[in-house]
N, CA, C and O atoms as a GROMACS GRO file, in nm:
protein
  564
    1UNK      N    1   1.059  -0.332   0.182
    1UNK     CA    2   0.987  -0.328   0.057
    1UNK      C    3   0.879  -0.435   0.058
    1UNK      O    4   0.897  -0.544   0.112
    2UNK      N    5   0.768  -0.401  -0.003
    2UNK     CA    6   0.654  -0.492  -0.012
    2UNK      C    7   0.617  -0.509  -0.159
    2UNK      O    8   0.630  -0.416  -0.239
    3UNK      N    9   0.571  -0.629  -0.192
    3UNK     CA   10   0.524  -0.652  -0.329
    3UNK      C   11   0.378  -0.692  -0.327
    3UNK      O   12   0.328  -0.745  -0.228
    4UNK      N   13   0.312  -0.665  -0.437
    4UNK     CA   14   0.172  -0.698  -0.452
    4UNK      C   15   0.157  -0.787  -0.575
    4UNK      O   16   0.183  -0.744  -0.687
    5UNK      N   17   0.115  -0.912  -0.552
    5UNK     CA   18   0.103  -1.010  -0.663
    5UNK      C   19  -0.005  -0.970  -0.763
    5UNK      O   20   0.008  -0.998  -0.882
    6UNK      N   21  -0.110  -0.906  -0.715
    6UNK     CA   22  -0.221  -0.872  -0.803
    6UNK      C   23  -0.185  -0.751  -0.891
    6UNK      O   24  -0.211  -0.752  -1.011
    7UNK      N   25  -0.127  -0.649  -0.830
    7UNK     CA   26  -0.090  -0.528  -0.904
    7UNK      C   27   0.046  -0.539  -0.972
    7UNK      O   28   0.079  -0.456  -1.056
    8UNK      N   29   0.124  -0.641  -0.937
    8UNK     CA   30   0.258  -0.661  -0.994
    8UNK      C   31   0.348  -0.541  -0.968
    8UNK      O   32   0.419  -0.495  -1.058
    9UNK      N   33   0.344  -0.489  -0.844
    9UNK     CA   34   0.428  -0.375  -0.813
    9UNK      C   35   0.503  -0.394  -0.681
    9UNK      O   36   0.478  -0.489  -0.606
   10UNK      N   37   0.595  -0.302  -0.656
   10UNK     CA   38   0.675  -0.297  -0.534
   10UNK      C   39   0.648  -0.163  -0.468
   10UNK      O   40   0.640  -0.060  -0.536
   11UNK      N   41   0.633  -0.163  -0.337
   11UNK     CA   42   0.617  -0.039  -0.263
   11UNK      C   43   0.727  -0.031  -0.158
   11UNK      O   44   0.754  -0.128  -0.087
   12UNK      N   45   0.788   0.085  -0.148
   12UNK     CA   46   0.890   0.108  -0.045
   12UNK      C   47   0.872   0.247   0.011
   12UNK      O   48   0.813   0.335  -0.052
   13UNK      N   49   0.922   0.266   0.130
   13UNK     CA   50   0.913   0.396   0.197
   13UNK      C   51   1.047   0.467   0.183
   13UNK      O   52   1.152   0.413   0.218
   14UNK      N   53   1.041   0.590   0.133
   14UNK     CA   54   1.160   0.673   0.117
   14UNK      C   55   1.130   0.807   0.183
   14UNK      O   56   1.035   0.876   0.146
   15UNK      N   57   1.212   0.843   0.279
   15UNK     CA   58   1.195   0.970   0.350
   15UNK      C   59   1.054   0.985   0.408
   15UNK      O   60   0.996   1.094   0.408
   16UNK      N   61   1.001   0.872   0.459
   16UNK     CA   62   0.871   0.874   0.524
   16UNK      C   63   0.751   0.866   0.432
   16UNK      O   64   0.637   0.867   0.479
   17UNK      N   65   0.772   0.858   0.303
   17UNK     CA   66   0.662   0.852   0.206
   17UNK      C   67   0.668   0.722   0.127
   17UNK      O   68   0.776   0.678   0.087
   18UNK      N   69   0.552   0.661   0.105
   18UNK     CA   70   0.545   0.538   0.025
   18UNK      C   71   0.546   0.571  -0.124
   18UNK      O   72   0.476   0.662  -0.170
   19UNK      N   73   0.626   0.495  -0.198
   19UNK     CA   74   0.632   0.504  -0.343
   19UNK      C   75   0.613   0.365  -0.400
   19UNK      O   76   0.666   0.267  -0.347
   20UNK      N   77   0.537   0.355  -0.509
   20UNK     CA   78   0.515   0.227  -0.575
   20UNK      C   79   0.580   0.230  -0.713
   20UNK      O   80   0.587   0.334  -0.779
   21UNK      N   81   0.628   0.111  -0.754
   21UNK     CA   82   0.702   0.096  -0.879
   21UNK      C   83   0.650  -0.026  -0.954
   21UNK      O   84   0.624  -0.130  -0.895
   22UNK      N   85   0.633  -0.010  -1.086
   22UNK     CA   86   0.587  -0.122  -1.168
   22UNK      C   87   0.644  -0.106  -1.309
   22UNK      O   88   0.650   0.004  -1.364
   23UNK      N   89   0.686  -0.218  -1.366
   23UNK     CA   90   0.731  -0.218  -1.504
   23UNK      C   91   0.620  -0.275  -1.592
   23UNK      O   92   0.576  -0.389  -1.573
   24UNK      N   93   0.578  -0.195  -1.688
   24UNK     CA   94   0.483  -0.239  -1.789
   24UNK      C   95   0.565  -0.286  -1.910
   24UNK      O   96   0.688  -0.277  -1.908
   25UNK      N   97   0.499  -0.335  -2.012
   25UNK     CA   98   0.569  -0.373  -2.134
   25UNK      C   99   0.642  -0.252  -2.191
   25UNK      O  100   0.758  -0.262  -2.230
   26UNK      N  101   0.574  -0.137  -2.194
   26UNK     CA  102   0.639  -0.016  -2.244
   26UNK      C  103   0.758   0.023  -2.156
   26UNK      O  104   0.858   0.074  -2.205
   27UNK      N  105   0.745  -0.002  -2.027
   27UNK     CA  106   0.856   0.024  -1.936
   27UNK      C  107   0.976  -0.063  -1.966
   27UNK      O  108   1.090  -0.015  -1.964
   28UNK      N  109   0.952  -0.191  -1.994
   28UNK     CA  110   1.063  -0.280  -2.030
   28UNK      C  111   1.128  -0.236  -2.161
   28UNK      O  112   1.251  -0.241  -2.174
   29UNK      N  113   1.047  -0.192  -2.256
   29UNK     CA  114   1.101  -0.143  -2.383
   29UNK      C  115   1.189  -0.020  -2.359
   29UNK      O  116   1.295  -0.006  -2.419
   30UNK      N  117   1.143   0.068  -2.270
   30UNK     CA  118   1.222   0.188  -2.238
   30UNK      C  119   1.351   0.150  -2.164
   30UNK      O  120   1.456   0.210  -2.190
   31UNK      N  121   1.345   0.053  -2.074
   31UNK     CA  122   1.467   0.006  -2.006
   31UNK      C  123   1.568  -0.047  -2.107
   31UNK      O  124   1.688  -0.020  -2.097
   32UNK      N  125   1.519  -0.122  -2.204
   32UNK     CA  126   1.608  -0.175  -2.308
   32UNK      C  127   1.671  -0.062  -2.389
   32UNK      O  128   1.789  -0.067  -2.422
   33UNK      N  129   1.591   0.040  -2.421
   33UNK     CA  130   1.643   0.154  -2.499
   33UNK      C  131   1.748   0.231  -2.420
   33UNK      O  132   1.850   0.272  -2.475
   34UNK      N  133   1.724   0.249  -2.291
   34UNK     CA  134   1.818   0.323  -2.206
   34UNK      C  135   1.950   0.247  -2.191
   34UNK      O  136   2.057   0.306  -2.194
   35UNK      N  137   1.940   0.114  -2.176
   35UNK     CA  138   2.061   0.034  -2.150
   35UNK      C  139   2.132  -0.008  -2.279
   35UNK      O  140   2.252  -0.037  -2.277
   36UNK      N  141   2.059  -0.012  -2.389
   36UNK     CA  142   2.116  -0.062  -2.513
   36UNK      C  143   2.125  -0.214  -2.516
   36UNK      O  144   2.189  -0.271  -2.604
   37UNK      N  145   2.060  -0.278  -2.420
   37UNK     CA  146   2.059  -0.425  -2.410
   37UNK      C  147   1.916  -0.474  -2.391
   37UNK      O  148   1.828  -0.399  -2.348
   38UNK      N  149   1.895  -0.600  -2.423
   38UNK     CA  150   1.768  -0.663  -2.394
   38UNK      C  151   1.752  -0.685  -2.245
   38UNK      O  152   1.852  -0.698  -2.173
   39UNK      N  153   1.630  -0.690  -2.198
   39UNK     CA  154   1.606  -0.703  -2.053
   39UNK      C  155   1.666  -0.832  -1.998
   39UNK      O  156   1.716  -0.833  -1.885
   40UNK      N  157   1.664  -0.940  -2.075
   40UNK     CA  158   1.722  -1.064  -2.027
   40UNK      C  159   1.875  -1.055  -2.022
   40UNK      O  160   1.937  -1.120  -1.938
   41UNK      N  161   1.935  -0.974  -2.110
   41UNK     CA  162   2.079  -0.951  -2.104
   41UNK      C  163   2.116  -0.872  -1.978
   41UNK      O  164   2.217  -0.900  -1.914
   42UNK      N  165   2.034  -0.773  -1.945
   42UNK     CA  166   2.057  -0.696  -1.822
   42UNK      C  167   2.050  -0.789  -1.702
   42UNK      O  168   2.134  -0.784  -1.613
   43UNK      N  169   1.949  -0.874  -1.702
   43UNK     CA  170   1.931  -0.970  -1.593
   43UNK      C  171   2.050  -1.065  -1.586
   43UNK      O  172   2.101  -1.092  -1.477
   44UNK      N  173   2.095  -1.116  -1.699
   44UNK     CA  174   2.210  -1.208  -1.703
   44UNK      C  175   2.337  -1.141  -1.654
   44UNK      O  176   2.416  -1.202  -1.581
   45UNK      N  177   2.357  -1.016  -1.693
   45UNK     CA  178   2.476  -0.943  -1.646
   45UNK      C  179   2.482  -0.939  -1.495
   45UNK      O  180   2.587  -0.961  -1.435
   46UNK      N  181   2.369  -0.912  -1.434
   46UNK     CA  182   2.368  -0.901  -1.288
   46UNK      C  183   2.384  -1.038  -1.222
   46UNK      O  184   2.442  -1.048  -1.114
   47UNK      N  185   2.334  -1.141  -1.286
   47UNK     CA  186   2.355  -1.276  -1.235
   47UNK      C  187   2.503  -1.311  -1.236
   47UNK      O  188   2.550  -1.392  -1.156
   48UNK      N  189   2.577  -1.248  -1.328
   48UNK     CA  190   2.722  -1.272  -1.340
   48UNK      C  191   2.803  -1.170  -1.261
   48UNK      O  192   2.923  -1.157  -1.283
   49UNK      N  193   2.738  -1.099  -1.169
   49UNK     CA  194   2.809  -1.009  -1.078
   49UNK      C  195   2.822  -0.865  -1.121
   49UNK      O  196   2.883  -0.786  -1.050
   50UNK      N  197   2.765  -0.828  -1.237
   50UNK     CA  198   2.772  -0.689  -1.281
   50UNK      C  199   2.658  -0.610  -1.215
   50UNK      O  200   2.542  -0.649  -1.223
   51UNK      N  201   2.693  -0.501  -1.151
   51UNK     CA  202   2.593  -0.414  -1.088
   51UNK      C  203   2.557  -0.304  -1.188
   51UNK      O  204   2.646  -0.244  -1.248
   52UNK      N  205   2.428  -0.275  -1.207
   52UNK     CA  206   2.390  -0.167  -1.298
   52UNK      C  207   2.448  -0.033  -1.253
   52UNK      O  208   2.468  -0.011  -1.133
   53UNK      N  209   2.474   0.055  -1.347
   53UNK     CA  210   2.529   0.188  -1.314
   53UNK      C  211   2.424   0.271  -1.242
   53UNK      O  212   2.304   0.245  -1.252
   54UNK      N  213   2.470   0.371  -1.170
   54UNK     CA  214   2.380   0.461  -1.100
   54UNK      C  215   2.289   0.533  -1.200
   54UNK      O  216   2.170   0.550  -1.174
   55UNK      N  217   2.346   0.575  -1.312
   55UNK     CA  218   2.265   0.644  -1.414
   55UNK      C  219   2.152   0.554  -1.464
   55UNK      O  220   2.039   0.598  -1.481
   56UNK      N  221   2.185   0.426  -1.487
   56UNK     CA  222   2.082   0.332  -1.531
   56UNK      C  223   1.977   0.313  -1.423
   56UNK      O  224   1.857   0.310  -1.453
   57UNK      N  225   2.019   0.300  -1.297
   57UNK     CA  226   1.924   0.279  -1.187
   57UNK      C  227   1.831   0.399  -1.169
   57UNK      O  228   1.713   0.381  -1.138
   58UNK      N  229   1.882   0.520  -1.189
   58UNK     CA  230   1.795   0.639  -1.181
   58UNK      C  231   1.688   0.629  -1.290
   58UNK      O  232   1.570   0.655  -1.265
   59UNK      N  233   1.729   0.593  -1.411
   59UNK     CA  234   1.630   0.576  -1.519
   59UNK      C  235   1.532   0.463  -1.487
   59UNK      O  236   1.412   0.476  -1.512
   60UNK      N  237   1.584   0.354  -1.431
   60UNK     CA  238   1.498   0.240  -1.398
   60UNK      C  239   1.394   0.278  -1.292
   60UNK      O  240   1.279   0.235  -1.299
   61UNK      N  241   1.434   0.358  -1.195
   61UNK     CA  242   1.340   0.404  -1.092
   61UNK      C  243   1.236   0.497  -1.154
   61UNK      O  244   1.118   0.488  -1.124
   62UNK      N  245   1.280   0.588  -1.242
   62UNK     CA  246   1.187   0.679  -1.309
   62UNK      C  247   1.085   0.601  -1.391
   62UNK      O  248   0.966   0.632  -1.390
   63UNK      N  249   1.132   0.500  -1.462
   63UNK     CA  250   1.043   0.418  -1.545
   63UNK      C  251   0.947   0.339  -1.457
   63UNK      O  252   0.830   0.325  -1.491
   64UNK      N  253   0.995   0.288  -1.344
   64UNK     CA  254   0.908   0.216  -1.251
   64UNK      C  255   0.799   0.305  -1.191
   64UNK      O  256   0.685   0.262  -1.175
   65UNK      N  257   0.835   0.428  -1.159
   65UNK     CA  258   0.735   0.524  -1.110
   65UNK      C  259   0.631   0.554  -1.218
   65UNK      O  260   0.512   0.561  -1.189
   66UNK      N  261   0.677   0.570  -1.342
   66UNK     CA  262   0.583   0.602  -1.451
   66UNK      C  263   0.486   0.487  -1.475
   66UNK      O  264   0.374   0.508  -1.521
   67UNK      N  265   0.529   0.363  -1.445
   67UNK     CA  266   0.440   0.248  -1.456
   67UNK      C  267   0.325   0.254  -1.358
   67UNK      O  268   0.223   0.187  -1.375
   68UNK      N  269   0.341   0.335  -1.254
   68UNK     CA  270   0.235   0.359  -1.156
   68UNK      C  271   0.165   0.492  -1.180
   68UNK      O  272   0.083   0.537  -1.099
   69UNK      N  273   0.197   0.556  -1.292
   69UNK     CA  274   0.132   0.682  -1.328
   69UNK      C  275   0.195   0.805  -1.267
   69UNK      O  276   0.138   0.914  -1.275
   70UNK      N  277   0.313   0.791  -1.206
   70UNK     CA  278   0.382   0.904  -1.144
   70UNK      C  279   0.490   0.952  -1.240
   70UNK      O  280   0.588   0.882  -1.264
   71UNK      N  281   0.471   1.072  -1.294
   71UNK     CA  282   0.570   1.130  -1.384
   71UNK      C  283   0.651   1.229  -1.303
   71UNK      O  284   0.599   1.329  -1.254
   72UNK      N  285   0.780   1.201  -1.289
   72UNK     CA  286   0.868   1.282  -1.208
   72UNK      C  287   0.991   1.318  -1.291
   72UNK      O  288   1.047   1.232  -1.358
   73UNK      N  289   1.034   1.443  -1.287
   73UNK     CA  290   1.154   1.481  -1.361
   73UNK      C  291   1.276   1.400  -1.313
   73UNK      O  292   1.283   1.360  -1.197
   74UNK      N  293   1.369   1.378  -1.404
   74UNK     CA  294   1.485   1.294  -1.374
   74UNK      C  295   1.565   1.346  -1.254
   74UNK      O  296   1.614   1.265  -1.174
   75UNK      N  297   1.579   1.478  -1.238
   75UNK     CA  298   1.655   1.531  -1.125
   75UNK      C  299   1.586   1.500  -0.993
   75UNK      O  300   1.653   1.479  -0.892
   76UNK      N  301   1.453   1.498  -0.990
   76UNK     CA  302   1.380   1.461  -0.868
   76UNK      C  303   1.393   1.312  -0.840
   76UNK      O  304   1.404   1.271  -0.724
   77UNK      N  305   1.393   1.230  -0.946
   77UNK     CA  306   1.413   1.086  -0.929
   77UNK      C  307   1.554   1.060  -0.874
   77UNK      O  308   1.572   0.976  -0.786
   78UNK      N  309   1.652   1.132  -0.927
   78UNK     CA  310   1.790   1.117  -0.878
   78UNK      C  311   1.799   1.151  -0.730
   78UNK      O  312   1.868   1.083  -0.654
   79UNK      N  313   1.728   1.256  -0.687
   79UNK     CA  314   1.726   1.292  -0.545
   79UNK      C  315   1.659   1.182  -0.462
   79UNK      O  316   1.703   1.152  -0.351
   80UNK      N  317   1.553   1.123  -0.517
   80UNK     CA  318   1.484   1.014  -0.449
   80UNK      C  319   1.577   0.893  -0.434
   80UNK      O  320   1.581   0.830  -0.328
   81UNK      N  321   1.650   0.862  -0.540
   81UNK     CA  322   1.742   0.748  -0.538
   81UNK      C  323   1.853   0.770  -0.435
   81UNK      O  324   1.886   0.678  -0.360
   82UNK      N  325   1.910   0.889  -0.431
   82UNK     CA  326   2.018   0.914  -0.335
   82UNK      C  327   1.964   0.913  -0.192
   82UNK      O  328   2.035   0.872  -0.100
   83UNK      N  329   1.841   0.957  -0.173
   83UNK     CA  330   1.780   0.951  -0.040
   83UNK      C  331   1.762   0.806   0.003
   83UNK      O  332   1.793   0.770   0.117
   84UNK      N  333   1.712   0.721  -0.088
   84UNK     CA  334   1.697   0.579  -0.057
   84UNK      C  335   1.833   0.517  -0.025
   84UNK      O  336   1.845   0.439   0.070
   85UNK      N  337   1.935   0.550  -0.103
   85UNK     CA  338   2.070   0.495  -0.079
   85UNK      C  339   2.123   0.540   0.056
   85UNK      O  340   2.186   0.462   0.127
   86UNK      N  341   2.100   0.664   0.092
   86UNK     CA  342   2.148   0.715   0.222
   86UNK      C  343   2.072   0.652   0.338
   86UNK      O  344   2.131   0.624   0.442
   87UNK      N  345   1.943   0.630   0.319
   87UNK     CA  346   1.862   0.572   0.426
   87UNK      C  347   1.890   0.422   0.446
   87UNK      O  348   1.899   0.375   0.559
   88UNK      N  349   1.902   0.349   0.334
   88UNK     CA  350   1.906   0.202   0.344
   88UNK      C  351   2.024   0.137   0.273
   88UNK      O  352   2.038   0.015   0.277
   89UNK      N  353   2.108   0.216   0.208
   89UNK     CA  354   2.224   0.164   0.137
   89UNK      C  355   2.198   0.149  -0.012
   89UNK      O  356   2.084   0.134  -0.056
   90UNK      N  357   2.308   0.154  -0.089
   90UNK     CA  358   2.298   0.143  -0.235
   90UNK      C  359   2.236   0.010  -0.276
   90UNK      O  360   2.165   0.001  -0.376
   91UNK      N  361   2.263  -0.095  -0.196
   91UNK     CA  362   2.207  -0.227  -0.230
   91UNK      C  363   2.054  -0.224  -0.233
   91UNK      O  364   1.993  -0.303  -0.305
   92UNK      N  365   1.993  -0.136  -0.156
   92UNK     CA  366   1.846  -0.127  -0.156
   92UNK      C  367   1.795  -0.069  -0.288
   92UNK      O  368   1.687  -0.106  -0.333
   93UNK      N  369   1.871   0.019  -0.350
   93UNK     CA  370   1.835   0.073  -0.482
   93UNK      C  371   1.841  -0.040  -0.585
   93UNK      O  372   1.752  -0.054  -0.669
   94UNK      N  373   1.947  -0.119  -0.578
   94UNK     CA  374   1.962  -0.234  -0.668
   94UNK      C  375   1.848  -0.333  -0.645
   94UNK      O  376   1.788  -0.384  -0.740
   95UNK      N  377   1.817  -0.361  -0.517
   95UNK     CA  378   1.708  -0.453  -0.484
   95UNK      C  379   1.573  -0.402  -0.534
   95UNK      O  380   1.488  -0.482  -0.574
   96UNK      N  381   1.554  -0.271  -0.531
   96UNK     CA  382   1.429  -0.214  -0.583
   96UNK      C  383   1.415  -0.244  -0.731
   96UNK      O  384   1.307  -0.282  -0.777
   97UNK      N  385   1.523  -0.229  -0.806
   97UNK     CA  386   1.521  -0.258  -0.949
   97UNK      C  387   1.486  -0.405  -0.974
   97UNK      O  388   1.396  -0.435  -1.051
   98UNK      N  389   1.560  -0.495  -0.909
   98UNK     CA  390   1.535  -0.638  -0.930
   98UNK      C  391   1.400  -0.682  -0.876
   98UNK      O  392   1.333  -0.767  -0.935
   99UNK      N  393   1.360  -0.626  -0.764
   99UNK     CA  394   1.229  -0.659  -0.708
   99UNK      C  395   1.116  -0.617  -0.801
   99UNK      O  396   1.015  -0.687  -0.813
  100UNK      N  397   1.133  -0.502  -0.865
  100UNK     CA  398   1.030  -0.454  -0.958
  100UNK      C  399   1.023  -0.544  -1.081
  100UNK      O  400   0.914  -0.569  -1.133
  101UNK      N  401   1.138  -0.593  -1.128
  101UNK     CA  402   1.137  -0.690  -1.238
  101UNK      C  403   1.066  -0.817  -1.193
  101UNK      O  404   0.979  -0.868  -1.263
  102UNK      N  405   1.102  -0.868  -1.076
  102UNK     CA  406   1.041  -0.992  -1.026
  102UNK      C  407   0.891  -0.976  -1.008
  102UNK      O  408   0.814  -1.065  -1.047
  103UNK      N  409   0.848  -0.865  -0.950
  103UNK     CA  410   0.705  -0.844  -0.925
  103UNK      C  411   0.626  -0.835  -1.055
  103UNK      O  412   0.506  -0.862  -1.057
  104UNK      N  413   0.692  -0.796  -1.164
  104UNK     CA  414   0.623  -0.781  -1.293
  104UNK      C  415   0.571  -0.915  -1.345
  104UNK      O  416   0.474  -0.919  -1.420
  105UNK      N  417   0.637  -1.024  -1.305
  105UNK     CA  418   0.597  -1.156  -1.354
  105UNK      C  419   0.664  -1.196  -1.484
  105UNK      O  420   0.640  -1.305  -1.534
  106UNK      N  421   0.748  -1.108  -1.539
  106UNK     CA  422   0.815  -1.134  -1.666
  106UNK      C  423   0.898  -1.263  -1.664
  106UNK      O  424   0.910  -1.331  -1.766
  107UNK      N  425   0.954  -1.296  -1.549
  107UNK     CA  426   1.042  -1.413  -1.538
  107UNK      C  427   0.967  -1.542  -1.507
  107UNK      O  428   1.029  -1.647  -1.492
  108UNK      N  429   0.835  -1.536  -1.497
  108UNK     CA  430   0.755  -1.652  -1.461
  108UNK      C  431   0.734  -1.658  -1.311
  108UNK      O  432   0.810  -1.600  -1.234
  109UNK      N  433   0.631  -1.728  -1.271
  109UNK     CA  434   0.590  -1.731  -1.130
  109UNK      C  435   0.699  -1.785  -1.039
  109UNK      O  436   0.733  -1.723  -0.938
  110UNK      N  437   0.754  -1.900  -1.072
  110UNK     CA  438   0.852  -1.964  -0.984
  110UNK      C  439   0.977  -1.879  -0.966
  110UNK      O  440   1.022  -1.858  -0.853
  111UNK      N  441   1.034  -1.830  -1.075
  111UNK     CA  442   1.155  -1.748  -1.067
  111UNK      C  443   1.125  -1.617  -0.995
  111UNK      O  444   1.204  -1.572  -0.912
  112UNK      N  445   1.011  -1.555  -1.027
  112UNK     CA  446   0.973  -1.429  -0.963
  112UNK      C  447   0.959  -1.445  -0.813
  112UNK      O  448   1.010  -1.363  -0.736
  113UNK      N  449   0.888  -1.549  -0.770
  113UNK     CA  450   0.868  -1.569  -0.626
  113UNK      C  451   1.000  -1.599  -0.555
  113UNK      O  452   1.022  -1.552  -0.443
  114UNK      N  453   1.086  -1.678  -0.617
  114UNK     CA  454   1.216  -1.708  -0.557
  114UNK      C  455   1.300  -1.580  -0.545
  114UNK      O  456   1.365  -1.557  -0.443
  115UNK      N  457   1.298  -1.499  -0.649
  115UNK     CA  458   1.373  -1.374  -0.648
  115UNK      C  459   1.323  -1.281  -0.538
  115UNK      O  460   1.403  -1.224  -0.464
  116UNK      N  461   1.192  -1.266  -0.528
  116UNK     CA  462   1.134  -1.180  -0.426
  116UNK      C  463   1.171  -1.229  -0.287
  116UNK      O  464   1.201  -1.150  -0.198
  117UNK      N  465   1.167  -1.360  -0.269
  117UNK     CA  466   1.205  -1.419  -0.140
  117UNK      C  467   1.352  -1.392  -0.109
  117UNK      O  468   1.386  -1.352   0.002
  118UNK      N  469   1.439  -1.413  -0.209
  118UNK     CA  470   1.583  -1.391  -0.190
  118UNK      C  471   1.617  -1.245  -0.161
  118UNK      O  472   1.715  -1.216  -0.093
  119UNK      N  473   1.535  -1.154  -0.213
  119UNK     CA  474   1.556  -1.012  -0.189
  119UNK      C  475   1.498  -0.966  -0.055
  119UNK      O  476   1.514  -0.851  -0.016
  120UNK      N  477   1.430  -1.059   0.014
  120UNK     CA  478   1.372  -1.026   0.145
  120UNK      C  479   1.244  -0.945   0.135
  120UNK      O  480   1.206  -0.877   0.231
  121UNK      N  481   1.177  -0.951   0.021
  121UNK     CA  482   1.051  -0.878   0.003
  121UNK      C  483   0.939  -0.950   0.076
  121UNK      O  484   0.939  -1.072   0.086
  122UNK      N  485   0.846  -0.874   0.126
  122UNK     CA  486   0.730  -0.932   0.192
  122UNK      C  487   0.605  -0.896   0.112
  122UNK      O  488   0.598  -0.790   0.050
  123UNK      N  489   0.509  -0.986   0.115
  123UNK     CA  490   0.386  -0.963   0.041
  123UNK      C  491   0.304  -0.855   0.110
  123UNK      O  492   0.292  -0.853   0.233
  124UNK      N  493   0.247  -0.766   0.031
  124UNK     CA  494   0.160  -0.661   0.084
  124UNK      C  495   0.021  -0.715   0.113
  124UNK      O  496  -0.062  -0.646   0.173
  125UNK      N  497  -0.004  -0.838   0.071
  125UNK     CA  498  -0.136  -0.898   0.087
  125UNK      C  499  -0.135  -0.998   0.202
  125UNK      O  500  -0.031  -1.055   0.234
  126UNK      N  501  -0.250  -1.019   0.264
  126UNK     CA  502  -0.257  -1.126   0.363
  126UNK      C  503  -0.233  -1.260   0.295
  126UNK      O  504  -0.271  -1.279   0.180
  127UNK      N  505  -0.170  -1.353   0.365
  127UNK     CA  506  -0.141  -1.484   0.307
  127UNK      C  507  -0.271  -1.559   0.276
  127UNK      O  508  -0.360  -1.567   0.361
  128UNK      N  509  -0.280  -1.612   0.157
  128UNK     CA  510  -0.395  -1.691   0.116
  128UNK      C  511  -0.346  -1.797   0.019
  128UNK      O  512  -0.247  -1.777  -0.051
  129UNK      N  513  -0.414  -1.908   0.015
  129UNK     CA  514  -0.376  -2.015  -0.075
  129UNK      C  515  -0.440  -1.999  -0.212
  129UNK      O  516  -0.412  -2.077  -0.304
  130UNK      N  517  -0.524  -1.899  -0.227
  130UNK     CA  518  -0.588  -1.875  -0.356
  130UNK      C  519  -0.484  -1.833  -0.459
  130UNK      O  520  -0.388  -1.764  -0.426
  131UNK      N  521  -0.502  -1.875  -0.582
  131UNK     CA  522  -0.408  -1.845  -0.690
  131UNK      C  523  -0.385  -1.696  -0.705
  131UNK      O  524  -0.270  -1.652  -0.719
  132UNK      N  525  -0.490  -1.617  -0.702
  132UNK     CA  526  -0.477  -1.474  -0.723
  132UNK      C  527  -0.488  -1.394  -0.594
  132UNK      O  528  -0.524  -1.276  -0.596
  133UNK      N  529  -0.459  -1.456  -0.483
  133UNK     CA  530  -0.453  -1.386  -0.355
  133UNK      C  531  -0.581  -1.313  -0.319
  133UNK      O  532  -0.690  -1.368  -0.329
  134UNK      N  533  -0.565  -1.190  -0.277
  134UNK     CA  534  -0.676  -1.108  -0.230
  134UNK      C  535  -0.784  -1.092  -0.335
  134UNK      O  536  -0.903  -1.094  -0.303
  135UNK      N  537  -0.744  -1.077  -0.460
  135UNK     CA  538  -0.842  -1.057  -0.568
  135UNK      C  539  -0.938  -1.176  -0.576
  135UNK      O  540  -1.057  -1.157  -0.597
  136UNK      N  541  -0.887  -1.297  -0.560
  136UNK     CA  542  -0.972  -1.415  -0.567
  136UNK      C  543  -1.070  -1.418  -0.450
  136UNK      O  544  -1.186  -1.454  -0.468
  137UNK      N  545  -1.024  -1.381  -0.334
  137UNK     CA  546  -1.110  -1.379  -0.217
  137UNK      C  547  -1.218  -1.272  -0.233
  137UNK      O  548  -1.334  -1.296  -0.202
  138UNK      N  549  -1.180  -1.154  -0.281
  138UNK     CA  550  -1.275  -1.045  -0.300
  138UNK      C  551  -1.379  -1.079  -0.407
  138UNK      O  552  -1.496  -1.045  -0.392
  139UNK      N  553  -1.337  -1.146  -0.513
  139UNK     CA  554  -1.429  -1.179  -0.621
  139UNK      C  555  -1.531  -1.284  -0.578
  139UNK      O  556  -1.639  -1.290  -0.636
  140UNK      N  557  -1.500  -1.365  -0.478
  140UNK     CA  558  -1.594  -1.466  -0.431
  140UNK      C  559  -1.705  -1.407  -0.348
  140UNK      O  560  -1.812  -1.468  -0.332
  141UNK      N  561  -1.681  -1.290  -0.293
  141UNK     CA  562  -1.782  -1.228  -0.204
  141UNK      C  563  -1.898  -1.175  -0.279
  141UNK      O  564  -1.991  -1.120  -0.219
   0.00000   0.00000   0.00000
């Protein structure tokens, strides 16, 4: 999985095709509605060892895809999730969820970067010391 600091998204390859995921504010609101909990409560639960349900993760993946403008029926998202789990393990589905939260920036820069590092995510951008990465370099040209 790769993350993009500028776009605040995660990209992963499933069955040979790249898919990108991003949580917008509306996406976080929808996650809260689906779970019946606040996003920070969901995050706290997992910090305490609770793994999100498969049903919740399917919704989370669907919401992440919609944040990138991809509207996919729930049954197709479920097939995508099971394909990812079969290819890379269920933990990769969980990591996709947490990585997408981290990439969003909702948790702040330091926590987000530490989370992405702990999940083994790599930056989709070339390494640069500029605050905004590639965007800063491109804007200077």
